[in-house]
N, C-alpha and C positions, 0 to 999 in steps of 0.2 A: 928901579923904583917900584915899590909895591903899592903906591897910592893910586888905585885905579878907580874908574867910575863904575857904578852899578848899571851896566848896560843891558844885559840879556833879559828879554821879556819886558822889562820896565813898564812902559805905559800901555802895554797891551790890554790891560784891564780897563782902560778908559773907553769902555765899550760904546759909549754914546757920543764920542767926540765929534764924529762927522756924520751925524744921523739926521736925516730929514724926516718929514712926517711919515709915520707908518701908514696913515690913511692914504697918503699920496702914492707911496711906492713901498710894497711889502719888503723889499730887500734893500732899501736905501741905507747908506752908512756901512760900517764895518766894525767887526770886533777889534780890529787893529787900526789905530789912528795914524795918519801920515805924519812923519816927523817926530816920532816918539823918541828916537835916538839920533845921535850925531857923532861928535868927536869920540873916538875909542868905542864905537858902537858894539864891537864884539869882545871887549875886554871886561872881565869879571873882577870883583874884589878879591882880596886874598882870603885864605881859609879863616872862618870865623862867623860870627853872627852880625847881621847888618839890618838896619831899619831905614826905610826911605819914605819920605812924604812928598808926593807930587801934587802940585797945584797948577791947573791948566785953564787958561781962558781962551776960548775959541769964538770967532765971530765970522759970519759969512752972510753976504747979501746977494749972492749969485748962485743960481742953480743952472747948470749947463745941460745941453741936449746931446743927442748922439753925434752931432756934427762938431761938438766942442764949443758951440756958441751959447751965449746967454739965452736962456729960455724965455726971457722977457717977463717972467713972473715977478710980482712984487714980493720978494722972498726975503726973510730976515731970520737968522738963527743966532742966538747968544747962548753960550754954554759955559758952565764952570764945572770942572771935575776935580775931585780930590781922591787920591789913591794912597792907600796904606799898604806898603810892601814889606814883607818879612822874608829874609834870605838867610840860608845857612849853607856855606861852602865848607865841605868837610875835607879831612886829610885822606879819606879813602880814595884809592886809585882804581879807575876803570879804563882800560886801554891807554894807560899812561896819563890819563886826565884826572883832575880832581872832580869828584862827584858832588853835586849840590842840588838843592831843591828850594822852592820858594812859593809863596802864595801872595796874590794881590787882591785887595778888597777895595772896589771903587764906589764912590758916592758921586752922583751926577745931579746937576741943577740945569734945567733947560727952559728956554723961552723961544717959541717958534711961531711964526705967522707967515701965511701965504695968502695975501688979501684977495686976489681974483678968484681963488677957489674956496674962500670962506674958511680956510684952515687956520686955526689959532689954538695954541695950547701952551701950558707951562707946567713945570713939575719942580717942586722944591727939592732940596738935597735929599736924595734917596739912593738906596742900594741898587747898583747896576749888576752886570754879569761878572762873576768872580772867575779869576784864572788860577788854575792849580798846575804847577810845573814840577812833577815828581822826578824827572830825569834831566839834569843839566850837567854837561861835561865841559870842563875848562882846562885848556892846555896853556901853560906858562913857559915860554921859551925866551932865549936871550934877545932875539930880535923880532919876535912876534907872539901874539896871543891868538888862540882860536877857541871857538865855542860851538857846541851842538846841544840842542834841547828839544824835548817833546812836552807839549802842554795840552790841557783840556780847558775849555772855557764853558762854564756851566750857566744856564739861563736862570740865574737867581734873581735878576731884576724883574720888576713887574712889567708885563707886556700886554697891550690891548690894541688890536688892529684899528680900532675906532678912536684911539687917543693919540693925538699928534705928538705928544712929548713923552711917550713912554720911556722910562729909564733903561729898560732892557730890550733885547732883540727878539726873544722868544724862540731861540734855537741854540743847540749845542754846536761847538766848533772844536776842531783839532788843529793845533799849530805846530809846525816844525821850524826851528830856527837853526841857521848855520852861518858862520862868518869868521872873519879874521881881522886883527889889527896888526899892521906892520910898522915897525919903528925904523925911521930913516937914518938914525945915528946910534952910536954905541951907548950914549947917555940916555936914550929913550926920551929925548925932549921933543922930537918931531914924530908925529904919528899920522898914519892914513888908514882908514878902516872901511869895511863893507860888511853889512849884516843882512842876510836874506831871511824872509819868512814865507812859508807857504801855508795857507789856511784852507781847510775844507769844512763844509757846514752840513748840519742836519736840516730836517724840514722845520719850517717856522710854524709855531702855534697859530691857530686861527686861519691862516692862508693856505697851509699845506704846500707851500712853495719851498724848494731847497735852493738857497742862493748859490750862485756859481763860485768856484774856487778862486782864490786870490794869490798873487805873488807880489811881495814887497821887497824893496832893497833900499837901504839907507846907510849913511855913514858920514864921515867928515875928515877934515885935516886940521890938526891943531899943533900948537907949540907951547910947551910947558916951561915956566920960569920959576926959579927959586927967588922969591922976593927977599927972604931972610931965613933964619933957621926955624921959623915957626909957620911961615905962609908959603903956599904954592899957588901960582896963577896959571891958567891955561885957556887962552882965547882960541877960537877956531871958527871955521866955516863948515856948514853942513849941507847935505843934499838928501833927497828922498824921492821915491817914485813907487806907485802901486798900479797894478793891472789886474783886472778880472780876467782869468784865463779860461773859464768855461761858462757856458750859458746857465741862466737860472733854469730850474726844472720845467717850468711852464709859464704861460702868460697868466696874469691876474689883474686885479683892480689897480690901475696905475703902473703895471709891470709889463714890459715887453721882454720876453725871455732872452733874446739875443742882443739886447742893448747892454753892452758891457761897460763897466766903470773904468775910469783911468784918471790919474792925477799925478802931478809933479810938484816938488817944493824945493826951495832953497832958503838958507837961513844963516844965522850967526849965533854964537853962544859964548858965554864966559863962565869959567869954573874957578872957584876959590876953595882951597883946602887948608884948614887950620890944624896943623899936625899935633899939637899937644892934646887936643880934645878929640881927634879923629872925626872931625865934623867937616862936611863938604856942602857947598852951595853951588847951584848951577842955574843960570838964566839963559833961556833960548827963545829966539824968535824965528818963526817959519812963515814964509809967504808962498801960497799955492798958485799954480798957473797951469794952463793947458789941460784942464780937467774935461772929462766927458761923463755925462749921466750921473753927476754927483754935485755936491756943493763945492764952491771955490771961495776961500777966505784966508784968514791968517790966525796964528796962534802964538801965545806967550806961555812958556812953561817955567815955573819956579820950583826947584826941588831942593830938599834938605835931607842930608844923609848923616846918620850916626853909626859908626862901626864900634864893635865891642871886642 
């Protein structure tokens, strides 16, 4: 079956999805939001042109400390992110894989408050940090798919260390992605997947702090059903985790260099594919837990995909 989800890189450009106040902590948040992918996380669409629209709602009322406990701050973050993704998977082969490339253009709307610290800010829908992925390699085999990609995340979103709801992060990032989806039966109806991402960052504008590197893993298990000759349905369960794997370059205002971030998430999703129009819809819910030095909340992601 060639009707695959657009997984690789996907929501990576939702750069403000888990971002706390820049004034509170220079390196709060991440260029890659937790739970961006799930079922068939490492599967790419077939050769051709694809457009995907992501709509993500994220809410958090907890900011955790280095012990993983609630910091006790009266914290509240509401965020909506819309990402426009343009993908081209070519017929050109590199190392036996199909070469592809894509770009993601995110728009972010934030409302953030931390009452005890007098931090309050909002920012209407604005351009965030754009991701450009010039090298994507996709292997399609009988019982598995595999993917490898290199991307650059550019600080195109506005950033100000004194503004709590800046839509950008103020630094460049590089991201390497690698993973696989394994099909448990010959019909490829059952799948289990894992996709890893490693992010390294440049120095942040205004603070001169280089955030520590990050490692992310996410995936899911799903079952595809043919409802009839025009509709496919694929429900599934998802998992995700992220760790900061190196310290920030130095201490700063609200930043302790060796306080590393960590977060886990579980969720569920439903995929529907209308074959005559090559249109796909996906709805995912992710609940975060066991976080350290970051926000802890939940997200709902609605995506629409059109293949050409």
